[in-house]
C-alpha positions in Angstrom: 24.5 132.2 183.7 23.0 133.3 180.3 26.5 133.6 178.7 27.3 130.1 179.9 24.1 128.7 178.4 24.8 130.5 175.1 28.4 129.2 175.0 27.1 125.6 175.7 24.6 125.9 172.9 27.3 127.0 170.4 29.6 124.2 171.4 29.8 121.5 168.7 28.3 118.2 169.6 28.6 114.9 167.8 25.3 113.7 169.2 23.3 116.8 168.3 24.7 118.2 165.1 23.7 121.7 163.9 20.9 122.1 161.5 22.4 122.3 158.0 19.9 125.0 157.0 21.4 127.4 159.7 24.8 128.9 159.1 25.6 131.8 161.5 28.9 132.5 159.8 27.1 133.3 156.5 29.5 131.2 154.5 28.9 131.1 150.7 26.6 128.5 149.4 26.0 127.3 145.8 22.9 128.9 144.2 22.2 125.8 142.2 21.4 122.4 143.6 23.0 119.5 141.8 21.6 116.0 141.4 24.5 113.6 142.0 22.6 110.6 140.5 21.8 112.0 137.0 24.6 110.1 135.3 23.4 106.9 137.1 19.9 107.5 135.8 21.2 108.0 132.3 23.0 104.7 132.4 20.1 102.8 134.0 17.6 104.2 131.5 19.5 102.5 128.6 18.6 99.1 130.0 14.8 99.6 130.4 12.2 99.6 127.7 9.7 101.8 129.5 10.9 105.5 129.2 8.1 107.1 131.1 9.9 107.1 134.4 13.2 108.1 132.7 11.5 111.0 131.0 10.0 112.2 134.3 13.5 112.1 135.9 14.8 114.2 133.0 12.1 116.8 133.5 12.6 116.9 137.2 16.3 117.6 137.0 16.9 121.2 138.1 13.3 121.8 139.2 13.9 120.9 142.8 15.3 123.6 145.1 13.5 126.5 143.3 16.8 128.2 142.2 18.0 125.8 139.5 17.3 128.3 136.7 19.8 131.1 136.7 20.1 134.2 134.6 22.1 132.2 132.1 20.1 129.4 130.6 21.8 126.2 129.5 20.7 124.5 126.3 22.0 121.9 124.0 21.6 120.9 120.4 18.4 119.4 119.2 18.9 116.0 117.7 16.1 114.5 115.5 15.9 111.0 114.0 14.2 110.2 110.8 13.6 106.7 109.6 13.5 106.3 105.8 10.4 104.5 104.5 11.2 101.0 103.3 9.1 98.2 102.1 9.9 95.7 104.9 11.4 97.5 107.8 13.6 95.6 110.2 12.4 94.5 113.6 15.7 95.4 115.1 14.5 99.1 115.3 11.7 99.8 117.7 10.4 103.2 118.8 9.4 103.4 122.4 5.9 104.4 123.6 7.0 107.9 124.6 8.1 108.5 121.0 11.6 109.9 121.5 13.7 106.7 122.3 14.9 104.2 119.7 15.6 100.7 120.9 18.0 98.6 118.8 18.5 95.0 119.4 20.7 92.3 117.9 21.7 88.8 118.9 24.9 88.8 120.9 25.7 85.3 119.7 25.1 84.3 116.1 24.3 80.7 117.1 21.7 81.7 119.7 18.2 80.6 118.9 14.7 81.9 119.9 16.3 85.3 120.6 17.4 84.3 124.0 20.6 86.3 124.2 19.7 89.8 122.9 21.7 93.0 123.3 19.6 96.1 123.5 20.7 99.7 123.1 18.6 102.8 123.8 19.1 106.1 122.0 17.1 109.1 123.1 16.3 112.0 120.7 14.4 115.2 120.8 11.9 113.7 118.3 11.8 110.6 116.2 10.0 110.7 112.9 8.9 107.4 111.4 8.0 106.7 107.8 4.5 108.2 108.2 5.8 111.7 109.1 6.0 114.1 106.2 8.2 117.1 105.3 5.7 119.5 106.9 6.0 118.1 110.5 9.8 117.9 110.2 10.0 121.6 109.3 7.6 122.6 112.0 9.6 120.9 114.7 13.2 121.3 113.4 13.4 124.7 111.7 10.3 126.7 112.0 10.6 127.8 115.6 14.2 129.0 115.1 13.1 131.3 112.2 10.2 132.7 114.2 12.5 133.4 117.2 15.0 135.0 114.8 17.9 133.0 116.1 21.2 132.0 114.3 21.0 128.3 113.7 22.9 125.6 112.0 21.0 122.6 110.6 23.0 119.5 109.9 21.7 116.4 108.0 23.8 113.4 109.0 23.4 109.7 108.1 24.6 106.9 106.0 24.8 107.2 102.2 21.3 106.9 100.6 19.4 107.4 103.9 17.5 110.5 102.7 19.6 113.5 103.9 19.4 115.4 100.7 15.7 114.6 100.3 15.1 116.0 103.8 16.8 119.2 103.0 15.7 119.8 99.5 12.8 117.5 98.8 11.6 117.0 95.2 9.3 118.8 92.7 6.2 117.9 94.8 7.3 117.6 98.4 9.4 120.5 99.3 12.3 120.1 101.8 13.2 122.2 104.7 15.4 124.6 102.7 12.6 125.7 100.3 10.2 126.0 103.2 12.7 128.0 105.2 13.2 130.4 102.3 9.5 130.9 101.8 9.1 131.4 105.6 11.8 134.0 105.7 10.5 136.1 102.8 6.9 135.8 104.2 8.1 136.9 107.6 9.8 140.0 106.3 7.5 140.6 103.4 7.1 144.4 103.7 10.6 145.0 105.2 12.7 143.5 102.4 14.9 146.2 100.9 15.2 146.2 97.1 18.9 147.3 96.9 22.1 145.7 98.2 23.1 148.5 100.6 24.3 146.3 103.5 26.6 143.3 103.2 28.8 141.0 105.3 32.4 141.6 104.3 34.8 139.4 106.2 32.2 138.7 108.9 31.5 142.5 109.4 28.5 144.4 108.2 29.3 147.4 106.1 27.2 149.8 104.1 28.1 149.8 100.4 28.6 152.8 98.2 26.5 153.3 95.2 29.0 152.0 92.7 29.6 148.9 94.7 25.9 148.4 95.1 25.4 148.6 91.3 28.3 146.1 90.8 26.6 143.7 93.3 23.3 144.1 91.4 25.0 143.3 88.1 26.7 140.2 89.5 23.3 139.1 90.8 21.7 139.6 87.4 24.5 137.7 85.6 24.2 134.7 88.0 20.4 134.6 87.8 20.7 134.6 84.0 22.7 131.3 84.3 20.1 129.7 86.5 17.5 127.3 85.0 14.0 128.6 84.6 11.9 127.2 87.4 9.0 129.7 87.7 6.3 127.1 87.2 8.0 124.7 89.7 8.4 127.5 92.2 4.8 128.4 92.0 3.8 124.8 92.5 6.1 124.5 95.5 4.8 127.8 96.9 1.3 126.6 96.8 2.2 123.3 98.5 4.2 125.2 101.2 1.5 127.7 102.0 -1.0 124.9 102.0 1.0 123.1 104.6 1.9 126.0 106.8 0.4 129.3 107.9 3.4 131.6 107.9 2.6 134.9 109.7 4.0 138.2 108.5 6.0 140.2 111.0 4.4 143.4 112.3 5.5 146.6 110.6 8.8 147.9 112.1 11.2 150.7 111.1 13.8 148.3 109.8 15.2 147.4 106.4 16.0 143.7 105.7 18.5 142.6 103.2 18.9 138.8 102.5 22.1 137.3 101.0 22.8 133.6 100.1 26.1 131.7 99.7 26.9 128.1 98.8 30.1 126.3 99.4 31.5 122.8 98.9 34.1 121.0 101.0 35.7 118.4 98.7 38.8 116.4 99.8 39.4 119.1 102.5 39.3 121.9 99.9 36.7 124.7 100.0 35.1 125.7 96.7 32.6 128.4 95.9 29.5 127.1 94.1 28.1 130.5 93.2 31.0 132.1 91.4 30.8 133.5 87.9 32.3 131.2 85.3 35.4 132.5 83.6 36.0 132.4 79.9 38.2 129.3 80.0 36.6 126.1 78.9 38.4 123.8 81.4 36.2 123.7 84.4 38.5 121.8 86.7 41.4 124.1 86.2 39.4 127.2 87.1 38.2 126.0 90.5 39.9 128.0 93.2 40.5 126.7 96.7 39.2 129.2 99.3 40.6 129.8 102.7 38.7 129.8 106.0 39.8 132.7 108.3 39.1 133.2 112.0 39.5 136.8 113.1 38.5 137.9 116.6 36.1 135.0 117.1 34.4 135.5 113.7 34.7 132.8 111.1 34.4 133.6 107.4 35.6 132.3 104.0 37.9 134.7 102.3 36.7 135.5 98.8 33.4 133.8 99.0 30.7 135.0 96.7 27.5 136.2 98.5 24.5 137.0 96.3 21.8 139.5 97.2 18.3 138.1 96.7 14.9 139.8 96.7 12.5 136.8 96.6 12.4 133.1 97.5 12.4 132.2 93.8 15.8 133.9 93.3 17.3 132.1 96.3 15.9 128.7 95.1 17.3 129.4 91.6 20.8 130.0 93.1 20.4 126.8 95.2 19.7 124.7 92.1 22.6 126.3 90.3 25.0 125.4 93.1 23.6 121.8 93.1 24.5 121.4 89.5 28.1 122.2 90.4 28.4 119.8 93.3 30.5 116.7 93.0 28.5 113.5 92.7 29.5 109.9 91.9 28.0 106.4 91.8 28.8 103.8 94.5 27.5 100.4 95.3 25.1 101.9 97.8 23.9 105.0 96.1 23.8 105.7 92.4 24.0 109.4 92.9 26.1 109.8 96.0 27.4 113.2 97.1 31.2 113.1 97.5 31.5 116.3 99.5 30.0 118.3 102.3 28.0 121.4 101.2 26.8 124.4 103.3 24.0 126.7 102.1 23.9 129.9 104.1 21.1 132.5 104.3 22.2 135.7 106.0 19.4 138.1 107.1 20.9 141.6 107.7 18.7 144.2 109.4 19.3 147.9 109.5 17.2 149.7 112.1 16.3 153.3 111.9 18.2 153.9 115.1 21.4 153.0 113.3 21.6 149.5 114.8 22.5 146.6 112.6 21.7 142.9 113.5 22.3 139.7 111.7 20.6 136.3 111.6 22.4 133.4 109.9 20.8 130.1 108.9 23.2 127.4 107.8 21.9 124.3 106.1 24.7 121.6 106.0 24.3 118.5 103.9 27.0 116.2 105.2 28.3 113.5 102.9 27.2 110.0 103.8 29.3 108.1 106.3 30.2 104.9 104.5 32.3 101.7 104.8 34.6 100.9 102.0 33.9 97.2 101.9 30.2 97.9 101.2 30.4 100.8 98.9 33.2 99.2 96.8 35.1 102.5 96.3 38.5 102.4 94.7 40.8 105.0 93.2 39.6 108.5 93.5 36.4 107.3 95.1 38.5 105.7 97.9 40.3 109.0 98.5 37.0 110.9 98.7 35.6 108.3 101.1 38.7 108.7 103.3 38.3 112.5 103.4 34.6 112.2 104.2 35.2 109.7 107.0 38.1 111.8 108.4 36.1 115.0 108.5 33.1 113.2 110.2 35.5 111.7 112.7 36.8 115.1 113.6 33.2 116.4 113.9 32.5 113.5 116.3 35.6 114.4 118.3 34.5 118.0 118.5 31.0 117.0 119.7 32.6 114.6 122.3 34.9 117.4 123.6 32.0 119.8 123.8 29.9 117.3 125.8 32.8 116.6 128.2 33.6 120.3 129.0 30.5 120.4 131.3 31.5 117.3 133.2 35.1 117.9 134.2 37.3 121.0 134.5 40.3 119.6 132.7 38.4 118.6 129.6 40.0 118.5 126.2 40.0 121.6 123.9 37.5 121.3 121.1 39.6 120.3 118.0 37.6 122.2 115.5 40.8 123.3 113.6 41.5 119.7 112.5 39.0 119.8 109.6 37.7 122.4 107.2 34.1 121.3 108.1 34.5 121.9 111.8 36.3 125.1 111.2 33.4 126.4 109.2 30.9 125.2 111.8 32.8 126.2 114.9 30.3 128.8 115.9 27.7 126.1 116.4 30.2 123.7 118.0 31.2 126.4 120.6 27.6 127.2 121.5 27.5 130.6 119.8 24.7 129.5 117.5 21.8 127.1 117.8 22.6 123.6 116.6 20.1 121.2 115.3 20.9 117.8 113.8 18.7 115.6 111.7 19.9 112.0 111.7 18.6 109.8 108.9 18.6 106.0 109.1 17.6 103.3 106.8 15.9 100.6 109.0 17.2 97.5 107.3 19.3 94.6 108.7 22.2 95.0 106.2 22.8 98.6 107.5 22.7 97.7 111.2 26.4 98.2 111.9 26.5 101.6 110.0 23.3 102.7 111.8 24.8 101.9 115.2 27.7 104.2 114.4 25.3 107.0 113.3 23.2 106.6 116.4 26.3 106.6 118.7 27.4 109.8 116.9 23.9 111.3 117.5 23.9 110.3 121.2 27.1 112.3 121.7 25.5 115.4 120.3 22.4 114.9 122.5 24.5 115.1 125.7 26.0 118.5 124.9 25.1 121.5 127.1 25.8 125.0 125.9 25.4 128.3 127.8 22.9 130.3 125.8 24.5 133.4 124.2 22.5 136.2 122.9 23.1 137.6 119.4 25.2 140.7 119.7 23.9 143.8 118.0 26.5 146.0 116.3 26.4 149.8 116.3 27.3 151.6 113.1 28.8 155.0 112.5 27.0 155.5 109.2 24.1 157.7 108.7 20.7 156.4 107.8 20.0 155.5 104.2 16.7 155.7 102.4 14.8 152.6 103.2 11.8 150.9 101.9 9.6 151.1 104.9 6.7 148.9 105.8 4.2 151.7 105.4 4.3 151.5 101.6 1.7 149.6 99.7 2.1 147.4 96.7 2.0 150.4 94.3 4.9 152.0 96.1 6.9 148.8 95.9 6.1 148.5 92.2 7.1 152.1 91.7 10.4 151.6 93.6 11.2 148.5 91.6 10.5 150.4 88.4 12.8 153.2 89.5 15.5 150.7 90.4 15.1 149.0 87.0 15.3 152.4 85.3 18.3 153.2 87.3 20.0 150.0 86.3 19.1 150.5 82.7 20.3 154.1 82.7 23.6 153.0 84.3 23.9 150.3 81.6 23.2 153.0 78.9 25.8 155.3 80.5 28.3 152.4 80.4 27.3 151.7 76.7 27.8 155.4 75.9 31.1 155.4 77.6 32.1 152.3 75.7 31.1 154.0 72.4 33.1 157.1 73.3 36.1 155.0 74.2 35.6 153.1 70.9 35.4 156.4 68.9 38.5 157.7 70.7 40.3 154.5 69.9 39.2 154.8 66.2 40.4 158.4 66.1 43.7 157.4 67.6 44.1 154.6 65.1 43.3 157.1 62.3 45.7 159.6 63.6 48.4 157.0 64.0 47.7 155.9 60.4 48.0 159.4 59.1 51.2 160.0 61.0 52.6 156.7 59.7 51.6 157.6 56.1 53.2 161.0 56.5 56.4 159.5 57.9 56.5 156.9 55.1 56.0 159.6 52.4 58.7 161.7 54.0 61.0 158.7 54.2 60.3 157.9 50.5 61.1 161.5 49.5 64.3 161.5 51.4 65.3 158.2 49.9 64.5 159.5 46.4 66.5 162.7 47.0 69.4 160.6 48.4 69.3 158.4 45.3 69.3 161.4 43.0 72.3 162.9 44.9 74.1 159.6 44.7 73.4 159.4 41.0 74.7 162.9 40.4 77.8 162.2 42.4 78.4 159.0 40.6 78.0 160.8 37.2 80.5 163.5 38.3 83.0 160.9 39.4 82.5 159.0 36.2 83.3 162.2 34.3 86.4 162.8 36.4 87.6 159.3 35.9 86.9 159.5 32.1 88.9 162.7 31.9 91.8 161.2 33.8 91.7 158.1 31.6 91.7 160.3 28.5 94.6 162.4 29.6 96.6 159.2 30.4 95.6 157.7 27.1 96.8 160.8 25.2 100.1 160.8 27.1 100.8 157.2 26.3 99.7 157.7 22.6 102.3 160.4 22.2 105.0 158.2 23.7 104.0 155.4 21.3 104.1 157.8 18.3 107.6 159.0 19.3 108.8 155.4 19.6 107.4 154.5 16.2 109.2 157.5 14.7 112.4 156.4 16.1 111.9 152.8 14.8 111.2 154.1 11.3 114.3 156.3 11.4 116.4 153.3 12.3 114.9 151.3 9.5 115.8 153.9 6.9 118.8 153.1 4.4 120.6 156.3 5.4 120.9 155.0 8.8 124.3 154.1 10.1 123.0 151.3 12.1 122.9 147.9 10.3 120.0 145.8 11.0 121.1 142.1 11.4 118.6 139.7 10.0 118.1 136.7 12.1 118.1 134.4 9.2 
């Protein structure tokens, strides 16, 4: 009876279905609960002005079920919006009450009155900065946390031409941008751990320990480039005071690690990559000497072959090199911006760490200033400016396609491959586009009516990036087979640092003195060689002259002897013919004598 009851309970029934929480067959179940209406919520949130409910739905996603967070966290790029301060901002741009949604509205029909037919679009961002937000708050929310967490990050500034991208990155002489603040933050963070010699460097995306002669060569290249930079000591001190007044950068606790910081600066102009920190050659023609560099991808690592990377020991040196690269950038005047950048530029700060255990780690910070997206009919570009605008828009279009493909890979299995090879810009930034590095985008917009269509394109581009989800990947640490090198540890005080700097300066001066002495020795050897060559030449010339003189004398003697022989022969012949003449004359006289039997007939 009991078996029959059990079999009856296990029989399937359409009236009394089994509790879905009970599975006696222990079939596999997904560990993560999915919300099927998230996409519907995203679409409906675009048509409402109140974002409080929408924001709560976003925060609740993945929290229900208790097992939504796995060992692998999923994160996406942070997209920030900055509105440029203008005298009379347009009413078409409204920031929602929650502060992270921008509402744009425009009349759907030009003949409509009283704003009856309006078309609204909602764009959500990580943060929106209005005209009242300064450079300090932008850095604290966009860049500062990434440097504190020691993460590889790519910061992109994107927007229309003249919307304030370069100002956000660089600032001016009074209000420092995020790049000078990041440099000051990095050198303050690793204050006592900064190594004073270039012993560790990235060569073709691999960290190698340099030999002493290579180290000295790098230090000489560094000194030569810094000598070309403009003097900005007073400006740097002023910016340093402003930055430290705005922020309270904390110094990292003492660790047994040596930190070496390198900077590089490249320009992508008309799909060609140029180095902005290379030493100028002796040729005067600047355009002819620019060499196009090649972007190489080897085993998942992307690097620019032949790119100049400069070792820096302070934020002032890094800022000098940044200003030097800016002077070499390509600028031109358009109808929208009098000093418009005609290329994309990427300033990279590589922080290389050598631990006492032999482990090497790397943190890279890329600051990308994208050229302004522009419409030809408004900028009025023609000729070479038109070609530049086409290259800029093409590369930005490829960047948008890459972001769109990255956002679609999480939604469907047969998503398109990310086409990062279609442009030099996306090839260089493929680590961030593939989720191997943190990606943050600062979108700048000029809130005026005449830029409404361009701003919609920019905002649509930003909304694509906001929907990307990447799996968080940890920065890999590379072991090294090299032994430990002498490092400047954090236990030393300022006197030790000064003493080490003096020793390094003396070492460099001694090596320069050795090079000078070697040059003097080589010069003396060259002079001795020239003197010996001259002596040998003079000896050979004297010997040749003597031989010529002797030859002339022998020729003269031979000619004299031959002359004497010819004169003797002529004399003998002359005597012979004279005797014959005398004999003939005697015969004639005998014939003329009266006693001669021969009668001479007179012609008359």
